[in-house]
C-alpha positions as CSV (number, residue, x, y, z in Angstrom):
1,M,15.3,79.5,-11.2
2,A,18.1,77.1,-10.8
3,R,17.0,75.9,-7.3
4,P,14.3,73.4,-8.4
5,E,16.6,71.9,-11.0
6,E,19.4,71.5,-8.5
7,K,16.9,70.0,-6.0
8,A,15.7,67.4,-8.6
9,K,19.3,66.5,-9.4
10,S,20.1,66.0,-5.8
11,M,17.0,63.7,-5.3
12,L,18.0,61.7,-8.4
13,N,21.6,61.4,-7.0
14,R,20.3,60.2,-3.7
15,W,18.1,57.6,-5.4
16,L,20.9,56.3,-7.6
17,K,23.2,56.1,-4.5
18,G,20.6,54.1,-2.7
19,Q,20.3,51.7,-5.6
20,Q,24.1,51.3,-5.6
21,E,24.2,50.6,-1.9
22,E,21.6,47.8,-2.4
23,G,23.9,46.2,-4.9
24,G,22.0,47.2,-7.9
25,S,21.9,49.9,-10.5
26,G,19.3,52.3,-11.8
27,L,18.1,49.6,-14.2
28,K,15.7,46.9,-13.2
29,R,17.5,43.6,-12.5
30,R,16.0,40.2,-13.5
31,R,15.2,37.8,-10.7
32,P,17.3,34.6,-10.8
33,Y,15.5,31.7,-12.4
34,M,16.5,29.3,-9.6
35,A,16.1,30.3,-6.0
36,S,19.0,28.0,-5.0
37,A,21.4,30.1,-7.2
38,C,21.0,33.1,-4.8
39,K,23.3,32.7,-1.7
40,D,22.6,36.1,-0.1
41,L,19.9,36.2,2.5
42,N,19.0,39.8,1.9
43,E,18.8,39.3,-1.8
44,C,16.4,36.3,-1.3
45,D,14.3,38.4,1.0
46,K,14.1,41.2,-1.5
47,W,13.1,38.8,-4.4
48,R,10.4,37.3,-2.1
49,G,9.0,40.7,-1.5
50,Q,8.9,41.4,-5.2
51,I,7.0,38.2,-5.8
52,L,4.5,39.1,-3.1
53,R,3.8,42.4,-4.8
54,D,3.3,40.6,-8.1
55,I,0.9,38.2,-6.5
56,G,-1.0,41.0,-4.8
57,A,-1.4,42.9,-8.1
58,K,-2.7,39.9,-10.0
59,V,-5.1,39.0,-7.1
60,M,-6.5,42.5,-7.3
61,E,-6.9,42.2,-11.1
62,I,-8.6,38.8,-11.0
63,Q,-11.4,40.1,-8.7
64,N,-12.9,41.8,-11.7
65,S,-15.6,39.4,-12.9
66,A,-16.1,41.4,-16.1
67,L,-12.9,40.0,-17.5
68,Q,-13.1,37.3,-20.2
69,E,-12.9,33.7,-19.1
70,D,-9.6,33.1,-20.9
71,R,-8.0,36.1,-19.1
72,I,-9.3,34.9,-15.7
73,R,-7.9,31.4,-16.3
74,E,-4.6,32.9,-17.4
75,L,-4.4,35.1,-14.3
76,N,-5.2,32.3,-12.0
77,D,-2.5,30.1,-13.6
78,E,0.0,33.0,-13.2
79,I,-0.9,33.4,-9.5
80,N,-0.5,29.7,-8.8
81,K,2.9,29.8,-10.5
82,L,4.0,32.8,-8.5
83,M,2.9,31.0,-5.3
84,R,5.1,28.0,-6.2
85,V,8.0,30.4,-6.9
86,K,7.4,32.2,-3.6
87,H,7.5,28.8,-1.8
88,A,10.9,28.0,-3.4
89,W,12.4,31.3,-2.3
90,E,11.0,30.8,1.2
91,K,12.7,27.4,1.4
92,Q,16.0,29.0,0.2
93,I,15.7,31.7,2.9
94,L,15.1,29.1,5.6
95,K,18.2,27.2,4.2
96,L,20.3,30.3,4.5
97,G,19.3,30.7,8.2
98,G,16.5,33.3,7.7
99,P,13.0,33.3,9.2
100,N,10.6,30.5,8.5
101,Y,8.0,32.2,6.3
102,I,6.5,28.8,5.4
103,K,5.5,28.1,9.0
104,Q,4.2,31.7,9.5
105,A,2.1,31.4,6.3
106,S,0.4,28.2,7.5
107,K,-0.8,30.0,10.7
108,L,-2.5,32.8,8.8
109,Q,-6.3,32.8,8.8
110,E,-6.8,34.9,5.8
111,D,-8.7,33.8,2.7
112,E,-6.2,32.9,0.0
113,G,-8.6,31.1,-2.3
114,E,-10.1,27.7,-2.4
115,G,-7.8,25.0,-3.6
116,I,-7.6,21.3,-4.5
117,W,-4.7,19.0,-3.9
118,G,-2.8,17.6,-7.0
119,G,-0.5,14.6,-7.1
120,G,-1.5,13.3,-3.6
121,R,-1.9,15.1,-0.3
122,G,1.7,16.1,-0.2
123,G,1.7,17.5,-3.7
124,P,1.2,21.1,-4.8
125,Q,-2.2,22.7,-4.2
126,Y,-3.9,24.5,-7.1
127,K,-6.0,27.4,-5.8
128,Y,-8.7,29.5,-7.4
129,F,-8.9,33.2,-6.7
130,G,-11.5,35.8,-7.2
131,A,-13.6,35.4,-10.3
132,A,-11.9,32.1,-11.0
133,R,-14.1,30.5,-8.4
134,N,-17.2,31.1,-10.5
135,L,-15.8,29.7,-13.7
136,P,-17.8,26.8,-15.3
137,G,-17.0,23.5,-13.6
138,V,-15.0,25.1,-10.8
139,K,-17.9,25.8,-8.5
140,E,-19.3,22.2,-9.0
141,L,-15.8,20.9,-8.3
142,F,-15.9,22.2,-4.7
143,E,-19.6,21.5,-4.1
144,K,-19.4,17.8,-5.1
145,P,-17.1,16.6,-2.3
146,K,-19.2,18.5,0.2
147,A,-22.4,16.8,-1.0
148,Q,-20.8,13.3,-0.9
149,K,-19.3,13.7,2.5
150,K,-21.4,11.9,5.1
151,A,-21.3,12.3,8.8
152,R,-19.5,9.4,10.6
153,R,-21.7,7.4,12.9
154,T,-20.8,7.2,16.5
155,K,-20.0,3.9,18.3
156,H,-23.3,4.1,20.1
157,E,-25.2,4.4,16.9
158,I,-23.4,1.4,15.4
159,L,-24.1,-0.8,18.4
160,K,-27.8,0.1,18.4
161,G,-28.3,-2.1,15.3
162,I,-26.5,-5.1,16.7
163,D,-28.6,-7.9,18.2
164,A,-28.2,-11.6,19.1
165,D,-28.4,-12.5,15.4
166,Y,-25.1,-10.7,14.8
167,F,-23.4,-13.0,17.2
168,G,-25.0,-16.2,15.8
169,Y,-27.2,-17.0,18.9
170,R,-30.4,-17.8,16.9
171,D,-29.0,-19.5,13.8
172,E,-30.7,-22.8,14.7
173,D,-34.2,-21.3,15.1
174,D,-35.2,-21.9,11.4
175,G,-33.9,-25.5,11.4
176,V,-31.9,-25.0,8.2
177,L,-28.5,-25.0,9.9
178,L,-29.3,-28.1,11.9
179,K,-30.4,-30.0,8.8
180,V,-27.2,-29.0,7.0
181,E,-25.0,-30.0,10.0
182,A,-26.8,-33.4,10.2
183,E,-26.2,-34.1,6.5
184,A,-22.5,-33.1,6.9
185,D,-22.1,-35.4,9.9
186,E,-23.7,-38.3,8.2
187,A,-21.5,-37.9,5.1
188,R,-18.4,-37.7,7.2
189,S,-19.3,-40.8,9.2
190,A,-20.0,-42.7,6.0
191,A,-16.6,-41.7,4.6
192,V,-14.8,-42.8,7.9
193,R,-16.6,-46.1,7.9
194,E,-15.7,-46.8,4.2
195,E,-12.1,-45.9,4.9
196,Q,-11.9,-48.2,7.9
197,E,-13.4,-51.1,5.8
198,E,-10.8,-50.6,3.1
199,V,-8.0,-50.7,5.7
200,L,-9.3,-53.8,7.3
201,A,-9.9,-55.6,4.0
202,A,-6.3,-54.8,2.9
203,K,-4.9,-56.0,6.2
204,G,-6.9,-59.2,6.0
205,A,-5.7,-59.9,2.5
206,V,-2.1,-59.4,3.5
207,D,-2.4,-61.8,6.5
208,G,-4.3,-64.4,4.4
209,E,-7.2,-64.4,6.8
210,G,-9.7,-62.5,4.8
211,P,-11.2,-62.6,1.3
212,A,-9.2,-60.7,-1.3
213,P,-10.8,-58.8,-4.1
214,G,-11.6,-61.2,-6.9
215,G,-10.9,-64.2,-4.7
216,K,-12.8,-66.7,-2.5
217,G,-10.8,-66.4,0.6
218,K,-7.8,-68.2,2.0
219,G,-6.6,-70.9,-0.5
220,G,-9.5,-70.2,-2.9
221,E,-9.2,-71.0,-6.5
222,G,-9.9,-67.4,-7.6
223,G,-7.0,-66.0,-5.5
224,S,-4.7,-63.4,-7.1
225,S,-1.0,-63.4,-6.9
226,A,-1.1,-59.8,-5.8
227,Y,-2.5,-60.9,-2.4
228,A,-0.2,-63.9,-1.9
229,H,0.9,-64.8,1.7
230,L,3.9,-62.8,2.9
231,P,6.3,-64.0,5.5
232,D,6.2,-62.4,8.9
233,E,9.1,-60.6,10.6
234,K,10.5,-63.7,12.4
235,A,10.6,-65.8,9.3
236,T,12.4,-62.9,7.5
237,E,15.0,-62.7,10.2
238,K,15.5,-66.4,10.2
239,S,16.0,-66.6,6.5
240,S,18.4,-63.7,6.6
241,A,20.5,-65.4,9.4
242,V,20.7,-68.6,7.4
243,A,21.9,-66.8,4.3
244,K,24.6,-65.0,6.3
245,K,25.7,-68.2,7.8
246,S,25.9,-69.9,4.4
247,D,28.1,-67.1,3.1
248,L,30.4,-67.2,6.1
249,M,30.8,-71.0,5.8
250,A,31.5,-70.7,2.1
251,K,34.3,-68.1,2.7
252,Y,36.1,-69.3,5.8
253,A,35.1,-73.0,6.6
254,S,36.8,-76.1,5.1
255,E,35.0,-78.5,2.8
256,E,34.8,-81.2,5.6
257,L,33.2,-78.7,8.0
258,Q,30.7,-77.6,5.3
259,Q,29.7,-81.2,4.7
260,Q,29.2,-81.9,8.4
261,V,27.0,-78.8,8.7
262,Q,25.1,-79.8,5.6
263,Y,24.4,-83.3,7.0
264,Q,23.2,-81.8,10.3
């Protein structure tokens, strides 16, 4: 009668010994809150496996469409949270020199649920699993982008609608463009002529050969002082030379020499 009891004790001892060899005890250990706090590759791999089991159990539970809507949403949130935690542990495993589970997961072709991107294309993706796909507003969320998406036209289809009008070869056929261009040319020519007349009138007034505004011409009674005759370049140079000569004579020449020059 003692044999079954001894056998059970030996099995319990073996189980406890296995737990101690793994670094744990008979009691359930809590997973570290931060994946970066774990520096042991085997420990990281073990916690990742536990997360995968938790995800699988919740995915199986959310397949039941008879659950209440609140419970379905809660399960879907928990699954997405565990997916983010799993990703953090996979990054830590890769950092410690372990296998690249992230790259392996991207190559899998299994259905993990439909998702939408949040916070930009590089942000986390929120996915809907099982009965969560049929929640109010979720199904329309995935159908709307598909309905709005239009097929891109090929280059051949775009060029089919292009004719000579696109390149401006028949713009003059209706005569509107020619009329507008003629009016613009006439206005520009009139502006150029007016500008030339103003320049010639100003030049003539300065030279004293043409009529000045408000006057009657050269020597007229109605002339304005603003258009008085101005000396030319030669006269200006001559007067400047005479002034310099007078200054030099006043500084360095004697009175007799100054009188002689004055009489000359």
